[in-house]
LONU-257167 format. One record per residue (C-alpha): residue in three letters; x, y negated, z negated. Coordinates in steps of 0.1 Angstrom, whole numbers, plus 5000, padded with zeros to 4 digits. Example, Ala and Ser with C-alpha at 12.3 -4.5 7.8 and 13.67 -1.06 7.14 Angstrom:
! LONU-257167
PT   code      X      Y      Z
PT    ALA   5123   5045   4922
PT    SER   5137   5011   4929
This chain:
! LONU-257167
PT   code      X      Y      Z
PT    MET   9152   5258   8287
PT    ILE   9137   5252   8322
PT    ARG   9154   5270   8350
PT    LEU   9152   5262   8388
PT    ASP   9138   5297   8395
PT    MET   9108   5287   8373
PT    LEU   9099   5258   8396
PT    GLU   9091   5279   8427
PT    ASP   9059   5260   8434
PT    CYS   9077   5227   8435
PT    PHE   9099   5237   8465
PT    GLU   9070   5246   8488
PT    GLY   9065   5210   8501
PT    VAL   9028   5208   8491
PT    ILE   9034   5176   8472
PT    PRO   9063   5154   8483
PT    SER   9092   5150   8460
PT    VAL   9108   5117   8451
PT    ILE   9145   5108   8448
PT    ALA   9159   5077   8431
PT    THR   9194   5064   8437
PT    THR   9212   5032   8429
PT    ALA   9236   5011   8449
PT    ILE   9271   5001   8436
PT    ASP   9256   4969   8423
PT    GLY   9228   4988   8404
PT    THR   9200   4981   8429
PT    PRO   9176   5010   8428
PT    ASN   9161   5028   8458
PT    ILE   9133   5053   8459
PT    SER   9125   5077   8488
PT    TYR   9099   5104   8494
PT    LEU   9113   5137   8506
PT    SER   9097   5162   8530
PT    HIS   9121   5191   8522
PT    VAL   9138   5201   8489
PT    VAL   9154   5236   8488
PT    ARG   9167   5255   8458
PT    VAL   9202   5266   8468
PT    ASP   9210   5287   8437
PT    GLU   9205   5284   8399
PT    ARG   9226   5252   8397
PT    HIS   9221   5234   8431
PT    VAL   9193   5219   8452
PT    ALA   9195   5205   8488
PT    ILE   9175   5177   8504
PT    SER   9169   5170   8541
PT    ASN   9185   5139   8554
PT    GLN   9166   5125   8585
PT    PHE   9161   5088   8581
PT    PHE   9175   5080   8546
PT    ALA   9203   5056   8554
PT    LYS   9200   5038   8521
PT    THR   9198   5070   8501
PT    THR   9229   5083   8519
PT    ALA   9249   5052   8513
PT    ASN   9239   5050   8476
PT    ILE   9249   5086   8467
PT    ARG   9283   5081   8484
PT    ALA   9289   5050   8463
PT    ASN   9273   5065   8432
PT    PRO   9267   5103   8432
PT    ARG   9242   5102   8404
PT    ALA   9205   5106   8413
PT    SER   9172   5115   8398
PT    LEU   9147   5138   8415
PT    MET   9110   5142   8407
PT    LEU   9095   5176   8416
PT    VAL   9058   5183   8415
PT    SER   9041   5217   8414
PT    GLY   9018   5222   8443
PT    ARG   8997   5246   8422
PT    THR   8993   5227   8389
PT    GLY   9006   5192   8395
PT    ALA   9031   5196   8367
PT    GLN   9060   5172   8371
PT    PHE   9097   5177   8364
PT    GLN   9126   5152   8364
PT    LEU   9160   5165   8375
PT    ALA   9193   5148   8368
PT    LEU   9215   5153   8398
PT    THR   9251   5148   8409
PT    TRP   9258   5148   8447
PT    THR   9284   5173   8457
PT    ALA   9285   5177   8494
PT    SER   9269   5169   8528
PT    HIS   9266   5195   8556
PT    ASP   9256   5192   8592
PT    GLN   9260   5229   8600
PT    GLY   9260   5263   8584
PT    THR   9234   5288   8572
PT    LEU   9216   5265   8548
PT    PHE   9215   5237   8573
PT    ASP   9201   5260   8600
PT    ARG   9174   5272   8576
PT    MET   9163   5237   8567
PT    ALA   9165   5225   8603
PT    ASN   9143   5253   8614
PT    GLU   9118   5247   8586
PT    LEU   9117   5210   8596
PT    ARG   9112   5218   8633
PT    ALA   9084   5242   8625
PT    SER   9065   5219   8603
PT    SER   9070   5190   8628
PT    ALA   9057   5212   8656
PT    GLN   9026   5219   8636
PT    VAL   9018   5182   8635
PT    GLY   9026   5175   8671
PT    MET   9060   5159   8664
PT    ALA   9083   5186   8678
PT    GLY   9116   5171   8688
PT    VAL   9110   5139   8667
PT    MET   9118   5151   8632
PT    ARG   9153   5163   8637
PT    LEU   9176   5171   8608
PT    LYS   9209   5152   8608
PT    ALA   9224   5166   8577
PT    ILE   9216   5180   8543
PT    ASP   9228   5167   8509
PT    VAL   9236   5192   8482
PT    PHE   9233   5183   8445
PT    ARG   9243   5199   8413
PT    VAL   9215   5200   8387
PT    GLU   9227   5186   8354
PT    ALA   9194   5187   8335
PT    ILE   9157   5195   8340
PT    VAL   9131   5176   8319
PT    PRO   9093   5181   8320
PT    VAL   9073   5149   8325
PT    ASN   9041   5144   8305
PT    ALA   9016   5135   8332
PT    PRO   8983   5119   8321
PT    ARG   8964   5145   8341
PT    GLN   8971   5178   8357
PT    MET   8953   5196   8385
PT    GLU   8932   5226   8378
PT    ALA   8956   5254   8386
PT    ASP   8949   5276   8415
PT    ALA   8952   5313   8406
PT    ALA   8985   5325   8418
PT    PRO   8982   5356   8441
PT    PRO   8993   5387   8424
PT    ALA   9029   5396   8433
PT    PRO   9032   5431   8449
PT    ASP   9051   5454   8426
PT    LEU   9077   5479   8437
PT    ALA   9052   5508   8436
PT    ARG   9029   5491   8462
PT    VAL   9059   5481   8484
PT    ASN   9072   5517   8482
PT    LEU   9039   5532   8492
PT    SER   9035   5507   8521
PT    MET   9070   5514   8534
PT    GLN   9064   5552   8532
PT    ALA   9032   5548   8552
PT    ILE   9051   5529   8580
PT    ALA   9080   5555   8580
PT    LEU   9056   5585   8581
PT    ALA   9036   5571   8611
PT    GLN   9039   5595   8641
PT    ASP   9036   5569   8669
PT    ALA   9037   5532   8677
PT    GLU   9000   5527   8670
PT    GLY   9004   5543   8635
PT    VAL   9034   5521   8627
PT    LEU   9016   5489   8637
PT    ASN   8985   5499   8617
PT    ALA   9005   5507   8586
PT    THR   9024   5474   8590
PT    LEU   8992   5454   8591
PT    ASP   8978   5473   8562
PT    ALA   9009   5465   8542
PT    CYS   9006   5428   8549
PT    ILE   8969   5427   8539
PT    GLY   8980   5445   8507
PT    PHE   9006   5419   8500
PT    GLY   8981   5390   8501
PT    ALA   8975   5381   8537
PT    ALA   8940   5377   8550
PT    GLN   8951   5379   8587
PT    ALA   8981   5394   8603
PT    LEU   8994   5401   8638
PT    VAL   9025   5416   8654
PT    LEU   9040   5402   8686
PT    LEU   9068   5420   8705
PT    ASP   9094   5406   8728
PT    GLU   9086   5410   8765
PT    GLY   9122   5421   8771
PT    ASP   9137   5389   8784
PT    GLY   9138   5369   8752
PT    THR   9115   5342   8764
PT    MET   9080   5354   8756
PT    LEU   9063   5373   8728
PT    THR   9031   5394   8733
PT    THR   9005   5402   8707
PT    VAL   9002   5440   8704
PT    ALA   8982   5443   8671
PT    SER   8962   5421   8648
PT    ARG   8940   5423   8617
PT    GLY   8914   5400   8602
PT    TYR   8906   5378   8632
PT    GLU   8873   5373   8650
PT    THR   8890   5382   8682
PT    SER   8920   5405   8684
PT    GLY   8940   5384   8708
PT    ILE   8957   5416   8722
PT    GLY   8978   5405   8751
PT    SER   8981   5369   8741
PT    GLU   9015   5353   8747
PT    THR   9036   5329   8726
PT    PRO   9068   5313   8741
PT    VAL   9100   5318   8721
PT    GLY   9109   5285   8705
PT    GLU   9073   5271   8703
PT    GLY   9053   5267   8671
PT    LEU   9059   5286   8638
PT    ILE   9060   5320   8655
PT    GLY   9082   5310   8684
PT    MET   9107   5292   8662
PT    ALA   9110   5322   8638
PT    ALA   9118   5343   8669
PT    ALA   9143   5317   8682
PT    SER   9161   5312   8648
PT    ARG   9159   5348   8637
PT    LEU   9148   5334   8603
PT    PRO   9115   5336   8583
PT    LEU   9095   5304   8584
PT    LYS   9065   5295   8564
PT    VAL   9040   5267   8557
PT    ASN   9023   5270   8524
PT    ASP   8999   5241   8526
PT    MET   8982   5235   8559
PT    SER   8962   5207   8545
PT    ARG   8993   5185   8551
PT    VAL   8993   5196   8587
PT    ARG   8971   5180   8613
PT    ARG   8952   5208   8630
PT    MET   8946   5196   8665
PT    GLY   8908   5198   8669
PT    ALA   8909   5198   8707
PT    ALA   8934   5227   8707
PT    ILE   8913   5248   8684
PT    GLU   8882   5240   8704
PT    ALA   8901   5250   8736
PT    ILE   8910   5284   8721
PT    GLY   8874   5294   8720
PT    THR   8867   5283   8755
PT    VAL   8895   5300   8774
PT    ASP   8882   5316   8806
PT    GLU   8904   5346   8810
PT    ASN   8891   5354   8845
PT    ARG   8902   5320   8857
PT    THR   8933   5313   8837
PT    ARG   8946   5348   8832
PT    THR   8955   5336   8797
PT    ILE   8944   5354   8765
PT    ALA   8940   5332   8735
PT    LEU   8962   5337   8705
PT    PRO   8938   5347   8676
PT    SER   8931   5318   8653
PT    ALA   8922   5313   8616
PT    PRO   8910   5277   8614
PT    GLN   8907   5279   8576
PT    ALA   8943   5291   8570
PT    MET   8962   5272   8543
PT    SER   8993   5294   8543
PT    GLN   9012   5308   8572
PT    MET   9044   5328   8575
PT    ALA   9063   5342   8605
PT    VAL   9090   5368   8600
PT    PRO   9113   5380   8629
PT    ILE   9114   5417   8635
PT    LEU   9151   5426   8640
PT    VAL   9168   5459   8648
PT    HIS   9206   5458   8647
PT    ALA   9204   5420   8650
PT    THR   9183   5422   8682
PT    LEU   9150   5405   8682
PT    ARG   9122   5429   8688
PT    GLY   9092   5407   8678
PT    VAL   9076   5387   8650
PT    LEU   9053   5396   8622
PT    PHE   9029   5367   8615
PT    VAL   9006   5364   8584
PT    GLU   8980   5339   8573
PT    SER   8958   5332   8543
PT    PRO   8931   5307   8534
PT    VAL   8947   5303   8499
PT    ARG   8972   5276   8493
PT    LEU   9007   5288   8483
PT    ALA   8997   5324   8491
PT    PHE   9032   5335   8500
PT    GLY   9055   5331   8471
PT    LYS   9089   5346   8468
PT    ALA   9076   5381   8460
PT    GLN   9051   5381   8489
PT    GLU   9078   5367   8512
PT    LYS   9103   5394   8504
PT    ALA   9077   5422   8506
PT    ILE   9066   5410   8541
PT    GLU   9102   5407   8552
PT    ILE   9107   5443   8541
PT    ALA   9076   5454   8561
PT    ALA   9090   5436   8592
PT    SER   9123   5454   8589
PT    GLN   9107   5488   8583
PT    SER   9083   5482   8612
PT    GLY   9112   5474   8636
PT    LEU   9131   5505   8626
PT    ALA   9100   5528   8628
PT    LEU   9090   5514   8662
PT    ALA   9126   5519   8675
PT    LEU   9125   5555   8663
PT    CYS   9091   5561   8679
PT    GLU   9106   5549   8712
PT    THR   9136   5571   8709
PT    LEU   9116   5602   8701
PT    ALA   9092   5596   8729
PT    ALA   9121   5591   8754
PT    ARG   9137   5623   8743
PT    SER   9106   5644   8745
PT    GLN   9100   5661   8778
PT    PRO   9064   5673   8778
PT    ARG   9052   5690   8809
PT    PRO   9022   5672   8824
PT    GLU   8991   5692   8821
PT    ALA   8981   5709   8854
PT    ARG   8949   5690   8860
PT    ARG   8937   5669   8889
PT    ALA   8918   5637   8885
PT    GLY   8881   5640   8894
PT    GLN   8875   5613   8920
PT    ASP   8843   5624   8935
PT    GLY   8809   5610   8925
PT    GLY   8801   5583   8900
PT    ARG   8800   5545   8905
PT    ARG   8827   5527   8923
PT    VAL   8853   5510   8901
PT    ARG   8869   5481   8920
PT    ILE   8905   5474   8908
PT    VAL   8925   5445   8922
PT    HIS   8963   5440   8917
PT    HIS   8977   5405   8923
PT    GLU   9013   5410   8931
PT    TYR   9027   5376   8923
PT    ASP   9020   5380   8886
PT    ASP   9011   5417   8884
PT    SER   8977   5407   8870
PT    ILE   8949   5434   8871
PT    PHE   8912   5427   8875
PT    ILE   8887   5456   8871
PT    ASP   8852   5449   8885
PT    ASP   8862   5412   8887
PT    ALA   8871   5410   8850
PT    TYR   8907   5401   8840
PT    VAL   8925   5428   8820
PT    ILE   8963   5423   8818
PT    LYS   8993   5410   8837
PT    GLY   9031   5414   8838
PT    VAL   9049   5447   8830
PT    ALA   9017   5462   8815
PT    GLY   8999   5455   8848
PT    ARG   9026   5472   8868
PT    LEU   9024   5502   8845
PT    LEU   8987   5506   8852
PT    VAL   8992   5502   8890
PT    TYR   9019   5528   8889
PT    MET   8996   5553   8873
PT    LEU   8966   5543   8895
PT    GLU   8985   5548   8927
PT    ARG   8995   5584   8917
PT    TYR   8960   5591   8905
PT    LEU   8946   5582   8939
PT    ALA   8974   5597   8961
PT    GLU   8982   5628   8941
PT    GLY   8952   5633   8919
PT    ARG   8974   5632   8888
PT    SER   8960   5619   8856
PT    GLU   8988   5626   8831
PT    PHE   9021   5609   8829
PT    THR   9052   5612   8807
PT    ASN   9072   5583   8792
PT    ARG   9103   5598   8807
PT    GLU   9089   5597   8842
PT    ILE   9078   5561   8838
PT    ARG   9112   5550   8824
PT    LEU   9129   5565   8855
PT    ALA   9106   5550   8880
PT    THR   9126   5523   8899
PT    THR   9095   5509   8916
PT    LEU   9083   5496   8882
PT    ARG   9112   5471   8879
PT    LEU   9111   5475   8841
PT    PRO   9132   5450   8821
PT    GLU   9166   5461   8809
PT    LEU   9152   5465   8774
PT    LYS   9131   5496   8779
PT    ASP   9128   5504   8742
PT    ASN   9093   5490   8739
PT    LEU   9076   5512   8765
PT    GLU   9055   5529   8738
PT    THR   9042   5495   8726
PT    ARG   9036   5483   8762
PT    LEU   9014   5514   8768
PT    LEU   8997   5508   8735
PT    LEU   8990   5472   8745
PT    LEU   8975   5483   8778
PT    ARG   8954   5510   8761
PT    ARG   8940   5486   8735
PT    ARG   8933   5459   8761
PT    LEU   8914   5484   8783
PT    ASP   8894   5496   8753
PT    GLU   8887   5460   8741
PT    ARG   8873   5452   8775
PT    ALA   8851   5483   8775
PT    SER   8867   5491   8809
PT    PRO   8857   5521   8829
PT    VAL   8895   5527   8831
PT    ARG   8910   5541   8800
PT    LEU   8944   5552   8788
PT    VAL   8946   5580   8763
PT    HIS   8976   5589   8742
PT    SER   8974   5627   8746
PT    ARG   9006   5637   8728
PT    ARG   9041   5625   8721
PT    GLY   9057   5610   8752
PT    CYS   9026   5615   8773
PT    VAL   8995   5595   8783
PT    ARG   8965   5603   8803
PT    LEU   8945   5581   8827
PT    GLU   8907   5585   8826
PT    ILE   8884   5567   8849
PT    ASP   8846   5567   8847
PT    GLY   8838   5565   8884
PT    GLN   8854   5564   8917
PT    PRO   8883   5539   8918
PT    THR   8895   5517   8946
PT    LEU   8928   5498   8944
PT    ALA   8933   5466   8964
PT    GLN   8966   5446   8966
PT    SER   8963   5408   8967
PT    GLY   8988   5380   8971
PT    PRO   8985   5346   8953
PT    ALA   8950   5334   8950
PT    ARG   8942   5297   8958
PT    GLY   8935   5275   8928
PT    LEU   8951   5299   8903
PT    PRO   8984   5292   8885
PT    CYS   9014   5311   8898
């Protein structure tokens, strides 16, 4: 007895499925399908974009035959179907529409492949097909067991700060079969995600931005649903875009490139939600086809949920703590000059003519630099920063810890003479190797505003 849950590899879209229907006069029609989804143990759903003939046939004759092919082994299965319903809204429709939009965006056809409806069929029988040849089976990645998932979740929960939470989350994803992983967090206005941690890439991409609604990552954020592509060989990787990633001039464009894994075959983006509020996206990649099966998918979703809760707890604890700043004055005498320029129109920061960061993180650094220069202070509390009206922090202030972490990692990555040190819970210290000067600048000619 073959069950639908035994055909997981067939629903990943690696090899297109085929549906056969007949008109009322018996004329057959065959169509290739881009998306077939297992609804439950007795039903499947297909995407309906351009299949006018298939749609007309199943309404006249609800019987159909569906051919599924395993993307791992090439094994074929014939399903006898009976059409039961068509939907143009609802949870299942939204899920398939987002998957279609994500895969279309990957091939440069965003906005073209739009889902009109989905057709749901009851599965009457499943019969294996004796194919003359089968592909050599790729080894299926080992499914994470409960013990591994439990240890990974404990590591995230026991982390003492945002940096520990992010490191434990990335460790968990690598343990679940990902070769690369990154975490992007919401900037606070729901329109932009910023990379705050990554693992497995040649360049970290810390500070790179992804608009909500664009690409696999942005669409997962917009839909609040996990999205994945398990065979990138069917996706046209735009060579010019990949080449451009490696040639971004940060000093000129003030844009940090999102880290790239050109050999990736499987990708998955999972929204990080806390009380139904989007906090970010956990994104994973692998050079292995079909790397993220159901077990890996669920484990990574659990990691995303645990990470969101742990980050929220870190923010709460840091906000409640009221450490007294250490009674120390910044040493500003001697050493080389460190030239810092703040461009007010986008809050971008250049240190010794090298671009560092922009936006809220840039304002945070300016806030601390101004007090470092005016008052000789080098230590600052999260509570003080949250209450500073001059910072114009977004209404969502619950990611201050991760913004400070982003700034600290970006400064370290650039080997900057300006450093930010996490001294203790709810407290950071500014360290400068030299004598700083801070200049304010308006929009620069020739640079994007």
